[in-house]
C-alpha positions as CSV (number, residue, x, y, z in Angstrom):
1,X,0.0,0.0,0.0
2,X,2.9,2.4,0.8
3,X,4.2,2.3,-2.8
4,X,0.6,2.9,-4.1
5,X,0.2,6.0,-1.9
6,X,3.6,7.3,-3.0
7,X,2.6,7.0,-6.7
8,X,-0.7,8.8,-6.0
9,X,1.2,11.6,-4.2
10,X,3.5,12.0,-7.1
11,X,0.7,12.1,-9.6
12,X,-1.4,14.6,-7.6
13,X,1.4,16.5,-6.0
14,X,-0.4,19.8,-6.4
15,X,-3.5,18.6,-4.6
16,X,-3.9,19.5,-0.9
17,X,-3.6,16.6,1.5
18,X,-7.0,17.2,3.2
19,X,-8.7,16.9,-0.2
20,X,-6.9,13.6,-0.9
21,X,-7.9,12.3,2.5
22,X,-11.6,13.3,1.9
23,X,-11.4,11.5,-1.5
24,X,-10.2,8.3,0.2
25,X,-13.1,8.6,2.7
26,X,-15.6,9.0,-0.2
27,X,-14.2,6.0,-2.0
28,X,-14.3,3.9,1.2
29,X,-17.9,4.8,1.9
30,X,-19.0,3.9,-1.6
31,X,-17.0,0.7,-1.9
32,X,-18.3,-0.5,1.4
33,X,-21.9,0.5,0.4
34,X,-22.2,2.7,3.6
35,X,-25.2,5.0,3.5
36,X,-24.1,8.4,4.8
37,X,-26.5,10.9,3.3
38,X,-28.2,11.4,6.7
39,X,-25.0,12.4,8.4
40,X,-24.6,16.2,8.2
41,X,-21.1,16.0,9.5
42,X,-19.9,13.5,6.8
43,X,-21.7,15.3,4.0
44,X,-20.1,18.6,5.1
45,X,-16.7,16.9,5.3
46,X,-17.0,15.5,1.8
47,X,-17.8,18.8,0.2
48,X,-14.1,19.6,-0.1
49,X,-14.0,17.0,-2.9
50,X,-15.2,19.1,-5.8
51,X,-16.0,18.2,-9.4
52,X,-12.4,19.3,-10.4
53,X,-11.2,16.3,-8.3
54,X,-13.0,13.7,-10.4
55,X,-9.7,12.3,-11.7
56,X,-8.3,11.9,-8.2
57,X,-11.5,10.2,-7.1
58,X,-11.4,7.8,-10.1
59,X,-7.7,7.0,-9.5
60,X,-8.3,6.1,-5.9
61,X,-11.4,4.1,-6.8
62,X,-9.5,2.0,-9.4
63,X,-6.2,1.6,-7.4
64,X,-7.1,0.9,-3.8
65,X,-9.1,-1.8,-2.1
66,X,-10.3,-1.7,1.6
67,X,-10.8,-4.6,3.9
68,X,-11.6,-2.7,7.1
69,X,-11.5,0.7,8.6
70,X,-7.9,0.2,9.8
71,X,-6.8,0.3,6.2
72,X,-8.2,3.8,6.0
73,X,-6.3,4.8,9.2
74,X,-3.1,3.4,7.6
75,X,-3.6,5.5,4.5
76,X,-4.1,8.6,6.7
77,X,-0.7,7.9,8.3
78,X,1.0,7.3,4.9
79,X,-0.3,10.7,3.7
80,X,1.5,12.6,6.5
81,X,4.6,14.4,5.3
82,X,8.0,13.6,7.0
83,X,8.2,17.1,8.6
84,X,4.8,16.5,10.3
85,X,5.9,13.1,11.6
86,X,9.2,14.6,13.0
87,X,7.6,17.5,14.7
88,X,4.5,15.8,16.1
89,X,5.7,12.2,16.4
90,X,2.7,10.8,14.6
91,X,3.1,7.0,14.1
92,X,0.4,4.5,13.1
93,X,0.1,1.6,15.6
94,X,-0.4,-1.9,14.1
95,X,-3.7,-3.4,14.9
96,X,-2.3,-6.4,16.8
97,X,-0.4,-4.1,19.2
98,X,-3.6,-2.0,19.9
99,X,-5.6,-5.2,20.4
100,X,-3.1,-6.6,22.9
101,X,-2.9,-3.5,25.0
102,X,-6.7,-2.9,25.0
103,X,-7.4,-6.5,26.0
104,X,-5.1,-6.2,29.0
105,X,-6.2,-2.8,30.3
106,X,-10.0,-2.9,29.8
107,X,-10.7,-5.6,32.3
108,X,-13.2,-3.9,34.6
109,X,-16.6,-5.2,35.5
110,X,-18.0,-1.6,35.3
111,X,-17.8,0.2,32.0
112,X,-14.5,2.2,32.1
113,X,-13.9,5.7,30.8
114,X,-11.0,5.5,28.4
115,X,-8.7,8.3,27.3
116,X,-5.9,8.8,24.9
117,X,-3.9,12.0,25.7
118,X,-2.2,12.0,22.3
119,X,-4.8,10.4,20.1
120,X,-3.8,11.6,16.6
121,X,-6.6,10.5,14.3
122,X,-8.1,8.3,17.0
123,X,-6.7,4.9,16.0
124,X,-6.3,3.5,19.5
125,X,-9.7,4.9,20.6
126,X,-11.5,3.5,17.7
127,X,-10.2,0.0,18.5
128,X,-11.1,0.5,22.1
129,X,-14.6,1.5,21.1
130,X,-15.0,-1.7,19.1
131,X,-13.9,-3.6,22.2
132,X,-16.3,-1.8,24.5
133,X,-19.2,-2.5,22.2
134,X,-18.3,-6.2,22.1
135,X,-17.7,-6.5,25.9
136,X,-20.4,-4.4,27.3
137,X,-23.1,-4.4,24.6
138,X,-23.2,-0.6,24.1
139,X,-24.0,1.4,21.0
140,X,-21.4,3.6,19.5
141,X,-23.5,6.6,20.3
142,X,-23.3,5.7,23.9
143,X,-19.6,4.8,23.7
144,X,-18.4,7.9,22.0
145,X,-20.7,10.1,24.0
146,X,-19.8,8.9,27.5
147,X,-16.8,6.5,27.6
148,X,-14.2,7.6,25.0
149,X,-12.1,10.8,25.3
150,X,-9.3,12.0,23.1
151,X,-6.8,14.9,23.2
152,X,-4.4,16.0,20.6
153,X,-2.4,19.2,19.8
154,X,-3.1,18.9,16.1
155,X,-6.6,20.1,15.0
156,X,-6.5,18.3,11.7
157,X,-5.9,15.0,13.4
158,X,-8.9,15.6,15.7
159,X,-11.0,16.2,12.6
160,X,-9.9,12.9,11.1
161,X,-10.7,11.1,14.4
162,X,-14.3,12.5,14.2
163,X,-14.6,11.3,10.6
164,X,-13.4,7.8,11.5
165,X,-15.7,7.6,14.6
166,X,-18.7,8.5,12.4
167,X,-17.7,6.0,9.7
168,X,-17.4,3.2,12.2
169,X,-20.9,4.0,13.6
170,X,-22.4,4.3,10.1
171,X,-20.7,1.1,8.9
172,X,-21.7,-1.2,11.8
173,X,-24.9,0.4,13.1
174,X,-26.2,2.6,10.3
175,X,-26.3,5.7,12.5
176,X,-24.0,8.8,12.7
177,X,-22.8,10.2,16.0
178,X,-22.3,13.7,14.4
179,X,-20.6,15.9,16.9
180,X,-21.4,13.8,20.0
181,X,-17.9,12.8,21.0
182,X,-15.3,14.0,23.4
183,X,-12.4,15.0,21.2
184,X,-10.3,18.1,22.1
185,X,-7.6,20.1,20.3
186,X,-5.3,21.0,23.1
187,X,-1.7,20.7,24.3
188,X,-2.2,17.7,26.5
189,X,0.9,18.3,28.6
190,X,-0.4,21.7,29.5
191,X,-4.1,21.1,29.7
192,X,-4.0,17.8,31.6
193,X,-1.6,19.2,34.2
194,X,-4.6,21.0,35.7
195,X,-6.0,19.6,39.0
196,X,-9.4,19.1,37.4
197,X,-8.1,16.1,35.5
198,X,-6.4,14.4,38.4
199,X,-7.7,10.8,39.2
200,X,-10.4,11.2,36.5
201,X,-10.1,8.2,34.1
202,X,-10.2,4.4,34.4
203,X,-8.0,3.6,31.5
204,X,-5.2,5.5,29.6
205,X,-4.1,4.1,26.3
206,X,-2.0,5.3,23.5
207,X,1.2,5.6,21.5
208,X,2.7,8.9,22.9
209,X,4.6,11.1,20.4
210,X,8.1,10.1,19.5
211,X,9.8,13.5,19.3
212,X,13.4,14.2,20.3
213,X,14.2,17.3,22.3
214,X,16.0,19.0,19.4
215,X,12.8,18.7,17.3
216,X,10.3,20.1,19.8
217,X,8.6,23.4,19.1
218,X,9.1,26.1,21.7
219,X,5.6,25.9,23.1
220,X,5.9,22.1,23.6
221,X,9.3,22.5,25.3
222,X,7.8,24.8,27.8
223,X,4.9,22.4,28.6
224,X,7.3,19.5,29.1
225,X,8.9,21.4,32.0
226,X,5.6,21.1,33.9
227,X,6.3,17.4,34.7
228,X,8.6,16.3,37.5
229,X,10.0,13.3,35.5
230,X,11.7,15.6,33.1
231,X,15.5,15.9,33.6
232,X,17.8,17.1,30.9
233,X,16.8,16.9,27.2
234,X,14.1,14.3,27.4
235,X,12.2,12.8,24.5
236,X,8.6,14.0,24.3
237,X,7.0,10.6,25.2
238,X,8.5,10.5,28.7
239,X,6.3,13.1,30.5
240,X,3.3,11.3,28.9
241,X,3.9,8.5,31.4
242,X,3.6,10.7,34.4
243,X,0.6,12.4,32.8
244,X,-1.1,9.0,32.4
245,X,-0.5,8.1,36.1
246,X,-1.7,11.4,37.3
247,X,-5.0,11.4,35.5
248,X,-5.8,7.8,36.3
249,X,-8.2,6.9,39.1
250,X,-6.6,5.2,42.1
251,X,-7.3,1.8,40.6
252,X,-6.8,2.8,37.0
253,X,-4.6,1.0,34.3
254,X,-2.3,2.5,31.7
255,X,-1.3,0.8,28.4
256,X,1.3,2.4,26.1
257,X,3.6,1.4,23.3
258,X,6.6,3.7,23.4
259,X,10.3,3.8,22.9
260,X,12.1,1.5,25.4
261,X,14.9,4.0,26.1
262,X,13.4,5.1,29.4
263,X,14.5,1.7,30.9
264,X,18.2,2.6,30.7
265,X,18.8,6.1,29.3
266,X,20.1,9.1,31.3
267,X,17.1,11.2,30.3
268,X,14.8,8.4,31.5
269,X,16.1,8.4,35.1
270,X,13.5,10.9,36.3
271,X,10.7,8.5,35.1
272,X,12.4,5.5,36.6
273,X,12.8,7.2,40.0
274,X,9.1,8.3,39.8
275,X,7.9,4.8,39.2
276,X,10.1,3.2,41.9
277,X,9.0,5.9,44.3
278,X,5.3,4.9,43.9
279,X,5.7,1.1,43.7
280,X,3.0,0.5,41.1
281,X,2.9,-3.0,39.5
282,X,4.4,-2.7,36.0
283,X,4.6,-5.1,33.0
284,X,7.0,-4.5,30.2
285,X,7.1,-6.4,26.9
286,X,10.4,-5.3,25.3
287,X,10.8,-5.6,21.6
288,X,14.5,-4.7,22.2
289,X,16.1,-4.8,18.8
290,X,13.0,-5.7,16.8
291,X,11.6,-2.8,14.9
292,X,7.8,-2.7,15.1
293,X,7.4,0.4,13.0
294,X,8.6,0.9,9.4
295,X,10.8,3.9,8.7
296,X,11.1,4.6,12.4
297,X,14.5,4.2,14.1
298,X,13.1,3.8,17.6
299,X,13.1,0.4,19.4
300,X,9.9,0.0,21.4
301,X,8.2,-1.7,24.3
302,X,4.6,-2.2,25.6
303,X,4.3,-0.9,29.1
304,X,1.3,-1.5,31.4
305,X,1.0,0.3,34.8
306,X,-1.5,-0.9,37.4
307,X,-2.0,2.1,39.6
308,X,-4.1,0.2,42.1
309,X,-1.4,-2.4,42.9
310,X,1.5,-1.2,45.0
311,X,3.7,-4.3,44.8
312,X,7.0,-2.9,43.4
313,X,6.9,-5.8,41.0
314,X,7.9,-5.4,37.4
315,X,7.1,-8.2,35.1
316,X,9.6,-8.2,32.1
317,X,9.5,-10.2,28.9
318,X,12.0,-9.9,26.0
319,X,10.3,-10.3,22.7
320,X,12.6,-11.0,19.8
321,X,13.5,-14.0,17.6
322,X,10.7,-16.5,18.0
323,X,9.0,-14.5,20.8
324,X,5.7,-12.8,20.0
325,X,2.7,-11.4,21.7
326,X,1.2,-14.9,21.7
327,X,4.4,-16.6,23.1
328,X,6.4,-15.1,25.9
329,X,7.3,-15.6,29.5
330,X,7.5,-12.9,32.2
331,X,10.3,-12.7,34.7
332,X,9.4,-10.8,37.8
333,X,11.7,-8.2,39.4
334,X,11.2,-6.3,42.6
335,X,12.3,-2.8,42.0
336,X,11.8,-1.4,45.5
337,X,15.5,-1.2,46.3
338,X,16.7,-0.2,42.8
339,X,19.3,2.6,43.3
340,X,18.3,6.1,42.3
341,X,19.3,7.4,38.9
342,X,20.6,4.0,37.8
343,X,19.5,2.2,34.7
344,X,17.2,-0.8,34.9
345,X,18.7,-4.1,33.8
346,X,16.6,-7.1,33.1
347,X,18.5,-10.2,32.2
348,X,20.0,-12.7,34.6
349,X,18.8,-11.6,38.0
350,X,21.9,-12.9,39.8
351,X,24.3,-11.0,37.5
352,X,22.1,-7.9,37.6
353,X,22.2,-7.9,41.4
354,X,26.0,-8.2,41.4
355,X,26.3,-5.3,38.9
356,X,24.0,-3.1,41.0
357,X,26.1,-3.9,44.1
358,X,29.3,-3.0,42.3
359,X,27.8,0.3,41.0
360,X,26.6,1.2,44.5
361,X,30.0,0.9,46.1
362,X,31.1,4.2,47.7
363,X,34.6,4.2,46.1
364,X,35.4,4.0,42.4
365,X,38.6,3.8,40.4
366,X,38.0,7.3,39.2
367,X,38.5,8.5,42.9
368,X,42.2,7.4,42.7
369,X,45.0,8.9,40.7
370,X,46.2,6.2,38.3
371,X,49.3,6.9,36.2
372,X,51.4,5.1,33.7
373,X,54.4,3.2,35.1
374,X,58.0,3.6,34.0
375,X,58.6,3.4,30.2
376,X,61.6,1.1,29.7
377,X,61.4,1.1,25.9
378,X,62.4,-2.5,26.0
379,X,59.5,-4.1,24.2
380,X,61.6,-6.9,22.8
381,X,62.3,-8.0,26.4
382,X,58.8,-8.1,27.6
383,X,56.8,-9.0,24.4
384,X,57.5,-12.4,23.0
385,X,55.8,-14.9,20.7
386,X,54.5,-18.2,22.0
387,X,55.6,-21.3,20.0
388,X,53.4,-24.4,19.9
389,X,55.2,-27.6,20.6
390,X,53.6,-30.9,19.6
391,X,53.8,-34.0,21.8
392,X,56.1,-35.6,19.3
393,X,58.6,-32.8,19.3
394,X,58.8,-32.7,23.1
395,X,59.3,-36.4,23.2
396,X,62.1,-36.4,20.6
397,X,63.9,-33.6,22.4
398,X,63.7,-35.5,25.7
399,X,65.1,-38.6,24.2
400,X,68.0,-36.7,22.7
401,X,69.0,-35.4,26.1
402,X,69.0,-38.9,27.6
403,X,71.3,-40.4,25.0
404,X,75.0,-40.8,26.0
């Protein structure tokens, strides 16, 4: 699909991206025989595809095929330009990752209120809505009106989320939710730092933005400083962990997929200290050196935080090689006594403990003045080559010495 989108972008390079997106939506609706004429919101959205875009519409209709709504989400991601991805950290999350996280965080008997603080076009929330419908027997109008909340700094992404939510409702139930959903265009790090959001949600899910400190806009850099886990030049995803914990109810659950650098990096020490200090039960599925996202250099992990369980236990599983989300084993570590500002190691627990003990010693080699010894310049005296002697050779030389 990626190459097909690239060909389209080259052919219609003078057409604005929002018009191309709307053309894809129109084709999706028609190919799936979804009746949308009673939805004022969708009809208004599609008005941007004018008669002059007939060639674009026909090209998409003939070149693209859709299996499910996630295919449309994938196309939205492919239409993002590289600068937008770099500045806002927008990355499409594969369906099987979303499904795993949602199945492990939406486990309540009561219907949970679910929030994504960096929702983008609503991919995670859409999958969560499908799960809520199946588990609790709700309509999408009820789900999007009362149990799904999304925030994002990019207004265009929020618009796409509204479009996708309406399409899902139209496709599966034949009704439009119109404007009846909680989607907000805000700087989440700034807005959700307010006390009114504290302990408010049952579940936090998402794929927080992957943006390095050097690529952050000035406004975003200022909002990052509002969070205590920030130390040094942190990546943007790190304060979203503290944000999730703060807005969760006391028995809430968080499920993220994010870079795994916070486990060991210097700029992740603030987050590690924060989590150790609170003792929440944590589960980490580390993809380590397996890339889960095309064209993205980050290595990632799934992280679940159970705010209602203060056990200091961290369940760790390394997923690479033959490991997968269907086949893995957790090893449990107690992080209560992990030293402050030190990296978290998860391998052989006995070796890890020895390394931590060495690192926590009060004296280090750097505390002592270590200098070079005398330089004799007699390398020939001290450096020599080893000669290999076979058993036969040694025996022969011994016999020679014994002969009269």
